[in-house]
C-alpha positions as CSV (number, residue, x, y, z in Angstrom):
1,X,111.3,88.7,83.3
2,X,107.8,89.9,83.7
3,X,105.2,88.4,86.3
4,X,107.7,87.3,89.3
5,X,105.6,87.7,92.8
6,X,106.3,91.3,93.6
7,X,107.8,91.1,97.4
8,X,108.7,93.7,99.3
9,X,111.8,93.9,98.5
10,X,111.7,94.8,95.4
11,X,110.0,98.0,96.6
12,X,112.6,98.7,99.0
13,X,115.4,97.8,96.2
14,X,113.5,101.0,94.0
15,X,113.4,103.2,97.2
16,X,117.4,102.9,98.1
17,X,118.1,103.8,94.7
18,X,116.0,107.2,95.0
19,X,117.5,107.3,98.4
20,X,121.1,107.0,97.2
21,X,120.4,109.3,94.2
22,X,118.1,111.4,94.5
23,X,118.3,112.8,91.1
24,X,117.0,109.1,90.1
25,X,113.3,109.1,89.2
26,X,110.1,109.0,92.1
27,X,109.0,105.5,92.4
28,X,105.3,104.9,92.7
29,X,102.9,101.5,92.6
30,X,100.4,100.6,90.9
31,X,97.9,97.4,92.2
32,X,95.4,96.1,90.0
33,X,92.6,93.3,91.2
34,X,90.6,91.8,88.5
35,X,86.7,92.1,89.3
36,X,85.1,88.9,89.7
37,X,87.5,86.6,88.8
38,X,86.2,83.4,91.0
39,X,83.1,84.1,89.2
40,X,85.6,83.7,86.0
41,X,86.8,80.7,87.2
42,X,83.7,78.9,88.3
43,X,82.3,79.5,84.5
44,X,85.6,78.7,82.9
45,X,87.7,76.3,85.7
46,X,91.1,77.1,86.7
47,X,92.6,76.5,82.6
48,X,89.9,78.6,81.6
49,X,90.9,81.1,84.8
50,X,94.4,81.2,83.9
51,X,94.0,82.0,80.3
52,X,92.6,85.2,81.5
53,X,95.5,86.2,83.9
54,X,97.8,85.3,80.7
55,X,95.9,87.4,78.6
56,X,95.9,89.9,81.3
57,X,99.6,90.1,82.2
58,X,100.1,89.9,78.4
59,X,98.1,93.4,77.8
60,X,99.3,95.2,81.0
61,X,103.1,94.6,79.6
62,X,102.1,96.1,76.5
63,X,101.4,98.8,78.4
64,X,103.8,99.1,80.7
65,X,106.5,99.4,78.6
66,X,109.8,99.4,80.5
67,X,107.8,98.9,83.9
68,X,108.0,95.8,84.9
69,X,104.5,94.0,85.7
70,X,104.1,91.6,88.6
71,X,101.6,89.5,90.5
72,X,101.0,90.2,93.6
73,X,98.4,87.3,94.6
74,X,95.8,85.4,92.5
75,X,94.0,87.8,90.9
76,X,95.8,91.0,91.7
77,X,98.9,93.2,89.2
78,X,101.1,95.5,90.4
79,X,103.7,98.0,88.4
80,X,106.6,99.6,89.7
81,X,106.9,102.9,87.8
82,X,110.1,105.6,87.9
83,X,109.1,109.5,87.1
84,X,105.3,109.3,87.6
85,X,103.5,111.8,89.7
86,X,100.2,113.7,90.3
87,X,98.3,113.7,87.1
88,X,100.9,111.4,85.3
89,X,100.5,108.7,87.2
90,X,96.9,108.7,87.8
91,X,96.4,108.8,84.0
92,X,98.7,105.6,83.6
93,X,97.3,103.6,86.2
94,X,93.7,104.0,84.5
95,X,95.2,103.3,81.2
96,X,96.7,99.9,83.0
97,X,92.9,99.6,84.2
98,X,91.3,100.2,81.0
99,X,94.2,98.2,79.1
100,X,92.5,94.6,81.1
101,X,89.3,95.4,80.2
102,X,88.3,93.0,77.6
103,X,85.4,90.4,76.5
104,X,87.3,87.3,76.5
105,X,85.8,83.9,75.6
106,X,87.2,80.6,76.9
107,X,85.8,77.5,77.3
108,X,82.2,78.4,75.8
109,X,81.5,81.1,78.2
110,X,81.9,84.7,77.6
111,X,83.8,86.6,80.6
112,X,84.4,90.0,81.2
113,X,87.4,90.9,82.0
114,X,87.2,94.3,84.2
115,X,89.6,95.8,87.0
116,X,90.3,98.3,90.1
117,X,93.2,100.3,90.4
118,X,95.0,102.0,92.6
119,X,98.2,103.9,92.6
120,X,100.6,105.4,95.0
121,X,103.6,107.9,95.0
122,X,106.8,107.7,97.2
123,X,107.1,110.2,99.6
124,X,110.5,110.8,101.6
125,X,111.0,108.3,104.6
126,X,108.4,105.6,103.6
127,X,108.7,102.3,103.2
128,X,107.8,99.7,100.9
129,X,105.5,98.1,103.1
130,X,104.0,102.0,103.6
131,X,103.9,102.6,100.3
132,X,102.0,99.2,99.2
133,X,99.6,100.0,102.1
134,X,98.8,103.4,100.2
135,X,98.1,101.8,96.9
136,X,96.3,98.9,98.2
137,X,94.2,101.6,100.4
138,X,93.7,103.7,96.6
139,X,92.6,99.7,95.0
140,X,90.0,99.4,98.1
141,X,88.6,103.0,97.2
142,X,88.4,102.0,93.3
143,X,86.8,98.5,93.9
144,X,84.2,100.5,96.9
145,X,83.3,103.2,94.6
146,X,83.0,100.9,91.0
147,X,80.7,98.5,93.0
148,X,77.7,98.5,91.4
149,X,78.2,100.7,88.5
150,X,79.2,100.7,85.7
151,X,82.3,98.3,84.9
152,X,84.5,100.8,83.7
153,X,87.6,102.0,85.7
154,X,86.4,105.4,87.8
155,X,89.2,107.7,88.5
156,X,92.5,106.3,90.0
157,X,92.9,107.8,93.8
158,X,96.2,109.0,95.3
């Protein structure tokens, strides 16, 4: 089941599994937000915007493998991953950001799709809300770092 909306309960469930079984892989959260999606929507209309979102979802699902892809908001996606932290987590998050980059011809308009990314690995005692806040903060830093620069993904922040 891909692209259910992410709820804090989903994160809390992943964290509870780790807390009850310390040998299970550490959960982490990756969040991605499409850059300038409103512009794409205005150029191609809501149907065109929906096509962009479906394409992004498909590409993320391919990269995600067994990790589940969630919608967070209109143009924001998330993945709960297990067993990744540090460099491995940031590398995987950057791969997710690269996967959503593409040019798409929709309703006669060429739309460049790119996104910002943030991630955070769970540490003992954190709640789902706290993990989400850390990943969202990393996402905001990435978006701010990329504003006015080349639309390729910048470094992913922990």
